[in-house]
MIFI-588831 format. One line per field, with one value per residue (C-alpha): residue number from 1; residue in three letters; x, y, z. Coordinates in nm, 4 decimals. Example, Ala and Ser with C-alpha at 12.3 -4.5 7.8 and 13.67 -1.06 7.14 Angstrom:
! MIFI-588831
nr	(1,2)
rest	(ALA,SER)
east	(1.2300,1.3670)
north	(-0.4500,-0.1060)
up	(0.7800,0.7140)
END
This chain:
! MIFI-588831
nr	(1,2,3,4,5,6,7,8,9,10,11,12,13,14,15,16,17,18,19,20,21,22,23,24,25,26,27,28,29,30,31,32,33,34,35,36,37,38,39,40,41,42,43,44,45,46,47,48,49,50,51,52,53,54,55,56,57,58,59,60,61,62,63,64,65,66,67,68,69,70,71,72,73,74,75,76,77,78,79,80,81,82,83,84,85,86,87,88,89,90,91,92,93,94,95,96,97,98,99,100,101,102,103,104,105,106,107,108,109,110,111,112,113,114,115,116,117,118,119,120,121,122,123,124,125,126,127,128,129,130,131,132,133,134,135,136,137,138,139,140,141,142,143,144,145,146,147,148,149,150,151,152,153,154,155,156,157,158,159,160,161,162,163,164,165,166,167,168,169,170,171,172,173,174,175,176,177,178,179,180,181,182,183,184,185,186,187,188,189,190,191,192,193,194,195,196,197,198,199,200,201,202,203,204,205,206,207,208,209,210,211,212,213,214,215,216,217,218,219,220,221,222,223,224,225,226,227,228,229,230,231,232,233,234,235,236,237,238,239,240,241,242,243,244,245,246,247,248,249,250,251,252,253,254,255,256,257,258,259,260,261,262,263,264,265,266,267,268,269,270,271,272,273,274,275,276,277,278,279,280,281,282,283,284,285,286,287,288,289,290,291,292,293,294,295,296,297,298,299,300,301,302,303,304,305,306,307,308,309,310,311,312,313,314,315,316,317,318,319,320,321,322,323,324,325,326,327,328,329,330,331,332,333,334,335,336,337,338,339,340,341,342,343,344,345,346,347,348,349,350,351,352,353,354,355,356,357,358,359,360,361,362,363,364,365,366,367,368,369,370,371,372,373,374,375,376,377,378,379,380,381,382,383,384,385,386,387,388,389,390,391,392,393,394,395,396,397)
rest	(MET,SER,ALA,THR,ASN,ASP,HIS,GLY,LEU,SER,PRO,THR,THR,LEU,ARG,GLU,LEU,GLU,ARG,ALA,SER,GLY,ARG,LEU,ALA,LYS,ALA,SER,VAL,ALA,ALA,LEU,GLU,GLU,ARG,LEU,PRO,TRP,PHE,ALA,ARG,LEU,PRO,ALA,ASP,GLN,ARG,ALA,SER,VAL,LEU,LEU,ILE,SER,GLN,ALA,GLY,ALA,ALA,GLY,PHE,VAL,ARG,TRP,MET,ARG,ASP,SER,LYS,GLU,ALA,LEU,ARG,LEU,THR,THR,GLU,ALA,PHE,ARG,SER,ALA,PRO,ARG,GLU,LEU,SER,ARG,TRP,ILE,SER,LEU,ARG,GLN,THR,VAL,GLU,ILE,VAL,ARG,LEU,ALA,VAL,GLU,VAL,PHE,GLU,GLU,HIS,LEU,PRO,GLU,PHE,ALA,ALA,ASP,GLU,ALA,GLU,ARG,ALA,ALA,LEU,ILE,GLU,GLY,ILE,LEU,ARG,TYR,GLY,ARG,GLU,ILE,ALA,PHE,ALA,ALA,ALA,ASN,SER,TYR,ALA,ALA,ALA,ALA,GLU,ALA,ARG,GLY,ALA,TRP,ASP,ALA,ARG,LEU,GLU,ALA,LEU,VAL,VAL,ASP,GLY,VAL,VAL,ARG,GLY,ASP,ALA,GLU,GLU,SER,VAL,LEU,SER,ARG,ALA,ALA,ALA,LEU,GLY,TRP,ASP,PRO,ALA,GLY,SER,ALA,THR,VAL,LEU,VAL,GLY,ASN,PRO,PRO,SER,ASP,ASP,PRO,PRO,SER,VAL,VAL,PHE,GLU,VAL,ARG,SER,LYS,ALA,ALA,ARG,VAL,GLY,ARG,PRO,VAL,LEU,LEU,GLY,VAL,GLN,GLY,SER,ARG,LEU,VAL,VAL,VAL,VAL,ALA,GLY,SER,THR,THR,ASP,THR,GLU,ALA,ASP,ARG,GLU,ILE,LEU,PRO,MET,LEU,ALA,THR,ALA,PHE,ALA,GLU,GLY,PRO,VAL,VAL,ALA,GLY,PRO,THR,VAL,SER,GLY,LEU,ALA,GLU,ALA,HIS,HIS,SER,ALA,SER,GLU,ALA,LEU,SER,GLY,LEU,ARG,ALA,VAL,VAL,GLY,TRP,PRO,ALA,ALA,PRO,ARG,PRO,THR,ARG,SER,THR,ASP,LEU,LEU,PRO,GLU,ARG,ALA,LEU,ALA,GLY,ASP,ALA,GLU,ALA,GLU,ARG,VAL,LEU,VAL,GLU,ARG,ILE,ALA,ARG,PRO,LEU,GLU,ASP,ALA,GLY,PRO,ALA,LEU,LEU,GLU,THR,ILE,GLU,THR,TYR,LEU,GLU,CYS,GLY,GLY,VAL,LEU,GLU,ASN,CYS,ALA,ARG,GLN,LEU,PHE,VAL,HIS,PRO,ASN,THR,VAL,ARG,TYR,ARG,LEU,ARG,LYS,ALA,ALA,GLU,LEU,THR,GLY,HIS,ASN,ALA,GLY,ASP,PRO,ARG,ASP,ALA,LEU,VAL,LEU,ARG,THR,ALA,LEU,THR,VAL,GLY,ARG,LEU,ALA,ARG,SER,ARG,GLY,LEU,TRP)
east	(0.0000,0.1615,0.2072,0.0579,0.1666,0.4772,0.4557,0.4538,0.1003,-0.1256,-0.4735,-0.6250,-0.4481,-0.5585,-0.9222,-0.9017,-0.7683,-1.0538,-1.3167,-1.1500,-1.1056,-1.4225,-1.3192,-0.9723,-1.1218,-1.3498,-1.0570,-0.8626,-1.1455,-1.1850,-0.8133,-0.8446,-1.1273,-0.9296,-0.5867,-0.6602,-0.8675,-0.9380,-1.0787,-1.3239,-1.4604,-1.5475,-1.9190,-2.0607,-2.0913,-1.7252,-1.6169,-1.8382,-1.6601,-1.3253,-1.4640,-1.5638,-1.2223,-1.0573,-1.2630,-1.1567,-0.7966,-0.8179,-0.9654,-0.6993,-0.4306,-0.5486,-0.5502,-0.2074,-0.0792,-0.2120,-0.0276,0.2365,0.3159,-0.0209,0.0525,0.0440,-0.2630,-0.4600,-0.3626,-0.4671,-0.7990,-0.8673,-0.8088,-0.9113,-1.2087,-1.0435,-0.8196,-1.0877,-1.3248,-1.0735,-0.9044,-1.2233,-1.2032,-0.8770,-0.5299,-0.2471,-0.0723,-0.3866,-0.4229,-0.0680,-0.1552,-0.4547,-0.2424,0.0284,-0.2221,-0.4052,-0.0744,-0.0081,-0.3499,-0.2903,0.0509,-0.1166,-0.3820,-0.2153,0.0104,-0.2941,-0.3723,-0.0250,0.0163,0.3869,0.6726,0.7425,0.3870,0.3978,0.7099,0.5542,0.2400,0.4367,0.6556,0.3523,0.1580,0.4621,0.5133,0.1411,0.1244,0.4082,0.2197,-0.0939,0.1006,0.2555,-0.0806,-0.2394,0.0457,0.0163,-0.3584,-0.3296,-0.0642,-0.2889,-0.5786,-0.3562,-0.2419,-0.6033,-0.7017,-0.3997,-0.4942,-0.8528,-0.7372,-0.5089,-0.7975,-1.0222,-0.7514,-0.7076,-1.0837,-1.0733,-0.7834,-0.9510,-1.2708,-1.0811,-0.9190,-1.2427,-1.4584,-1.6969,-1.9920,-1.8760,-2.0686,-1.8920,-1.5460,-1.6023,-1.7509,-1.4613,-1.2068,-1.3742,-1.3390,-0.9639,-0.9530,-0.9189,-1.0618,-1.2883,-1.3137,-0.9375,-0.7701,-0.5989,-0.3479,-0.2925,0.0548,0.1125,0.4252,0.5967,0.6068,0.9572,0.9112,0.6959,0.6486,0.3389,0.4464,0.7786,0.5980,0.3638,0.6537,0.8503,0.5612,0.4430,0.7945,0.8310,0.4852,0.5704,0.8775,0.6633,0.3841,0.1072,-0.1488,-0.1612,-0.3756,-0.1973,-0.2618,-0.0555,-0.2518,-0.0486,0.2543,0.1564,0.1538,-0.1230,-0.0801,-0.3402,-0.1758,-0.3765,-0.3427,-0.2160,0.0710,0.0981,0.4297,0.4683,0.7766,0.5944,0.4695,0.7530,0.9329,0.6266,0.5866,0.9623,1.0034,0.7125,0.8436,1.1521,0.9251,0.8520,1.0726,1.2877,1.0890,0.8362,0.6112,0.3115,0.0997,-0.2541,-0.3975,-0.4795,-0.8551,-1.0698,-1.1652,-1.1606,-1.4905,-1.3111,-0.9939,-1.1019,-1.0292,-0.6777,-0.6261,-0.7626,-0.5282,-0.2307,-0.2854,-0.3289,-0.0015,0.1714,0.0670,0.1867,0.5029,0.7103,0.6745,0.8795,1.2054,1.3376,1.0296,1.1089,1.0294,0.7603,0.5796,0.2479,-0.0193,-0.0881,0.2713,0.2045,-0.0876,0.0822,0.1768,-0.1640,-0.3404,-0.1259,-0.2160,-0.5856,-0.6806,-0.9948,-0.9610,-0.6133,-0.7453,-1.0243,-0.7819,-0.5486,-0.8366,-0.9928,-0.6708,-0.4571,-0.6185,-0.9410,-0.7827,-0.5361,-0.8135,-1.0324,-0.7423,-0.7604,-0.6119,-0.2892,-0.1856,-0.2789,-0.0986,0.2125,0.2286,0.1745,0.4344,0.6858,0.6536,0.6831,0.9989,1.1623,1.1535,1.3662,1.2175,1.3660,1.2392,0.8954,0.8945,0.9949,0.7202,0.4605,0.6002,0.6175,0.8922,1.0668,0.9503,0.5929,0.6598,0.8112,0.5067,0.2674,0.4685,0.4537,0.0795,0.0371,0.2417,0.0164,-0.2938,-0.1774,0.0996,0.3370,0.6307,0.6771,1.0506,1.0856,1.1206,0.8842,0.6261,0.6561,0.5593,0.2583,0.1469,0.1951,0.0011,-0.2786,-0.3192,-0.3215,-0.5802,-0.7880,-0.7887,-0.8856,-1.1652,-1.2975,-1.2910,-1.5041,-1.7503,-1.6533,-1.5537)
north	(0.0000,0.3226,0.6243,0.9535,1.2031,1.3498,1.1154,0.7958,0.6839,0.5013,0.6345,0.3330,0.4169,0.7775,0.6739,0.4422,0.7289,0.9553,0.6961,0.6413,1.0083,1.0139,0.6986,0.8391,1.1608,0.9693,0.7582,1.0777,1.2225,0.8931,0.8998,1.2590,1.1667,0.8727,1.0317,1.3980,1.4466,1.8131,1.7247,1.4760,1.7552,1.9787,2.0222,1.7999,2.0847,2.1727,1.8111,1.7940,2.1003,1.9273,1.6257,1.8447,2.0074,1.6648,1.5509,1.8618,1.7910,1.4306,1.5358,1.8041,1.5419,1.3440,1.6568,1.7439,1.3982,1.4487,1.7785,1.8777,2.2005,2.3343,2.2226,2.5548,2.6840,2.3653,2.3357,2.6933,2.6383,2.3145,2.4734,2.8295,2.8205,2.6005,2.8459,3.1155,2.8744,2.6763,2.9829,3.0717,2.7693,2.5832,2.7269,2.7025,2.4437,2.2286,2.2689,2.1430,1.8424,1.7708,1.7904,1.5662,1.3022,1.3135,1.2573,0.9558,0.8100,0.8601,0.6948,0.3900,0.3535,0.4700,0.1655,-0.0533,0.1544,0.1112,-0.1312,-0.1846,-0.0681,0.2319,0.3591,0.2889,0.5021,0.7754,0.7818,0.8017,1.0799,1.2596,1.2621,1.3899,1.6746,1.7484,1.7547,2.0049,2.2244,2.2039,2.2976,2.6001,2.7051,2.6830,2.8812,3.1522,3.1725,3.1957,3.4641,3.6602,3.6252,3.7415,4.0431,4.1276,4.0966,4.3056,4.5774,4.5735,4.5851,4.8775,5.0704,4.9845,5.0903,5.4200,5.4789,5.4095,5.6503,5.9127,5.8672,5.9108,6.2321,6.3773,6.2632,6.0543,5.8739,5.6277,5.3360,5.3488,5.3820,5.1080,4.8608,4.9053,4.8780,4.5595,4.4122,4.4709,4.2861,4.6032,4.6067,4.9157,4.9099,4.9325,5.2641,5.4455,5.7233,5.9116,6.0118,6.2484,6.3550,6.3337,6.0012,5.8573,5.7853,5.8593,5.4853,5.3708,5.0026,5.1029,5.3365,5.0578,4.8172,5.0691,5.1531,4.7956,4.6685,4.9279,4.8465,4.4767,4.5505,4.7170,4.4617,4.7070,4.6932,5.0064,5.1634,5.3988,5.6202,5.8575,6.1739,6.3872,6.5147,6.3706,6.0233,5.9395,5.6380,5.5128,5.3068,5.0570,5.0312,5.2583,5.4973,5.6514,5.7537,5.4363,5.2191,4.9604,5.2194,5.4713,5.3411,5.2862,5.6340,5.7024,5.3719,5.4454,5.7986,5.6501,5.5258,5.8865,6.1114,6.3805,6.6606,6.6892,6.4046,6.4878,6.2452,6.3250,6.2226,5.8587,5.8043,5.5199,5.3760,5.4188,5.6049,5.8886,5.8714,6.1782,6.3917,6.2506,6.3085,6.6627,6.7593,6.5858,6.7714,7.0997,7.0327,6.9492,7.2851,7.4699,7.2768,7.5043,7.7601,7.5391,7.4546,7.2546,7.0322,6.6660,6.3959,6.2851,6.5682,6.5310,6.7693,6.8676,6.9913,7.2322,7.4182,7.7620,7.7288,7.5902,7.8729,8.1314,7.9612,8.0102,7.6627,7.7166,7.3736,7.4600,7.7872,7.6020,7.3527,7.6291,7.8076,7.4991,7.3317,7.6295,7.9746,7.8789,7.6551,7.9341,8.1892,7.9545,7.9008,8.2651,8.6016,8.5487,8.2440,8.4023,8.7260,8.5322,8.3453,8.6587,8.8562,8.5725,8.5517,8.9277,8.9247,8.6836,8.3985,8.5743,8.4585,8.7311,9.0108,8.8515,8.8309,9.1966,9.3138,9.1090,9.2083,8.8444,8.6082,8.4094,8.0864,8.2059,8.2481,7.8997,7.7511,7.9249,7.8130,7.4529,7.4873,7.6253,7.3357,7.0877,7.2538,7.2922,7.0369,7.3150,7.4507,7.8261,7.7849,7.5786,7.7958,7.5845,7.5581,7.9324,7.9879,7.7588,7.9402,8.2853,8.1864,8.0311,8.3417,8.5628,8.3423,8.3439,8.7219,8.7490,8.4951,8.6854,9.0124,8.8569,8.7205,8.3604,8.2906)
up	(0.0000,-0.1159,0.1050,-0.0095,0.2578,0.4202,0.7201,0.5183,0.6158,0.3759,0.2859,0.4629,0.7893,0.7659,0.7104,1.0130,1.2196,1.1070,1.2041,1.5428,1.6338,1.8461,2.0322,2.0977,2.2334,2.4720,2.5893,2.6606,2.8696,3.0578,3.1394,3.2582,3.4960,3.6272,3.6698,3.7446,4.0621,3.9895,3.6456,3.7944,4.0167,3.7206,3.6386,3.3670,3.1147,3.1528,3.1103,2.8005,2.6644,2.7122,2.5242,2.2289,2.2325,2.2431,1.9449,1.7533,1.8478,1.7332,1.4006,1.3711,1.4259,1.1249,0.9085,1.0413,0.9444,0.5926,0.5431,0.7993,0.6119,0.7333,1.0912,1.2703,1.0893,1.1369,1.5006,1.5675,1.3904,1.5769,1.9142,1.8387,2.0783,2.3396,2.5287,2.5328,2.7060,2.9092,3.0563,3.2421,3.4678,3.3943,3.4495,3.1974,3.4156,3.4153,3.0392,2.9910,3.2098,2.9863,2.6714,2.8176,2.9288,2.5952,2.4164,2.6383,2.5542,2.1824,2.2144,2.3688,2.0992,1.7794,1.7182,1.6496,1.3413,1.1900,0.9010,0.9742,1.1919,0.9708,1.0108,1.3849,1.4202,1.2045,1.4204,1.7469,1.6122,1.4721,1.7988,1.9896,1.7435,1.7327,2.1131,2.1138,1.8664,2.0823,2.3956,2.2245,2.0820,2.4269,2.5847,2.3186,2.3654,2.7441,2.7054,2.4689,2.7137,2.9987,2.7962,2.7147,3.0810,3.1783,2.9315,3.0557,3.4187,3.3364,3.1812,3.4748,3.7203,3.5374,3.5664,3.9407,3.9978,3.7788,3.9782,4.3039,4.1798,4.0436,4.3351,4.1249,4.2767,4.5395,4.3897,4.0531,4.2070,4.4644,4.2153,3.9740,4.2539,4.3769,4.0268,4.0609,4.3928,4.6021,4.9545,4.9566,5.3373,5.3926,5.4674,5.1805,5.1166,4.7909,4.6686,4.3775,4.1936,3.8560,3.6659,3.6260,3.2558,2.9526,2.9040,3.0994,3.1322,3.2867,3.5266,3.6330,3.6820,3.8885,4.1192,4.1636,4.2366,4.5128,4.6461,4.6516,4.8635,5.1300,5.0908,5.0008,4.7181,4.5049,4.2371,4.0012,3.7061,3.4948,3.4294,3.1952,3.3839,3.7195,3.8689,4.1172,4.3457,4.5933,4.8685,5.0709,5.4452,5.7165,5.6459,5.9901,6.1397,6.3423,6.3227,6.1104,5.8583,5.8588,5.5490,5.3306,5.1838,5.1448,4.9604,4.7261,4.6712,4.5051,4.2246,4.1261,3.9159,4.0708,4.2262,4.5053,4.6117,4.8295,5.0332,5.1339,5.4700,5.5339,5.5048,5.6342,5.2945,4.9198,4.9350,5.1162,4.9052,4.7069,5.0132,5.0327,4.6595,4.6752,4.9580,4.7958,4.4673,4.6528,4.8307,4.5022,4.3598,4.6695,4.7601,4.5387,4.8176,5.0494,4.8678,5.1647,5.1893,5.2609,5.0067,5.0428,5.2152,5.3913,5.2651,5.6264,5.6524,5.3663,5.5237,5.5118,5.1442,5.0552,5.2364,5.0581,4.7280,4.8067,4.9334,5.1410,5.3035,5.4292,5.5706,5.7492,5.9016,6.0207,6.1889,6.3483,6.4627,6.5611,6.5665,6.7415,7.0107,7.0963,7.1274,7.3289,7.5694,7.6775,7.5832,7.7814,7.5778,7.2454,7.3324,7.4348,7.1054,6.8994,7.0967,7.0840,6.7075,6.6674,6.8807,6.6417,6.8901,7.1540,7.4823,7.7045,7.4785,7.4775,7.8572,7.8899,7.6577,7.8459,8.1866,8.2944,8.4028,8.1198,8.2849,8.2411,7.8705,7.8556,8.0272,7.7899,7.4867,7.6062,7.6593,7.3070,7.1648,7.3453,7.2029,6.8429,6.7951,6.6854,6.8803,6.8344,6.8922,6.5714,6.2569,6.0478,6.3249,6.3840,6.0184,6.0589,6.3749,6.2213,5.9091,6.1143,6.3278,6.0184,5.8450,6.1632,6.1822,5.8151,5.8604,6.1597,5.9684,5.6960,5.9489,5.8749,6.2331)
END
């Protein structure tokens, strides 16, 4: 019987293979159920899908044996729908297990179709090469699906970050974040600064690698010339959290990096983003600002830049507590600042003992969290008192 194909198989052998393709596919599925415990636990409809895919693969093998020059195209056609369906409930590792076991089953049954030793060797070699093609096709399809999911996740992540910055409706932001695996109930902090590159993939890699080192999930988005990163979890100034923001700041380009306040959940993250962006606009007024800088440390610069929220915080946290504490304390702080921080001069102008001034300064520091003897804190106190007087003159306080 003469051979009519590249593999040296006779037309009779090829016809026998075509008629037996269904039986070979069923034998493969039976072996899967017997040898792979996880496959036996799949629902009936999913196992039936694998059977259909196996039948397509068996038929594709016969076509492949007829014309090996069309191998890649035929293999891709035979399994074109398989990875798209399999990837929903079977991992790539499990798919490779299926292919390997199916190849073993074919190796067991194919010799019976061979007319002689030459055909037997051709069939064994053919199934090994075909199995390799199937494995590569599956890997390529899974990779394409992963890239598509990654691109979709990136777009969804950009929408979440944009929603946080703009203050969109909580429901839309939270639902999209949940689709990305984000815990909406966890605390969050927003960092803003300049992106380290014009290439978005490299920016994502840089930020995520830094986030992985500190063990924190992040959401990020490049919005023109600024990079916005939402960090999950606490970022307080405790020993456990102290290195989180400085480490993430290294993922930004040179220049200032500003962190908003930590909020209780993603629904409130807009407030953190709003303050961080306000701080980023105003940080130029403090050339010696640390990196990263908390937005609450930029209250004077933000107030001078016209940030109403910063003005409100200065009044409520500093100006009003000092006034409520009594005229003596307020007068001491104002006089001390006007004297340039010289305690003895302040005491002489107030006609009190220097120790009295020291006591009142300590009391003011306890009330406001700012020490008038520190140059930076003195600026914060002076700005707060000025903002308070202006607010009172406008009837706002």
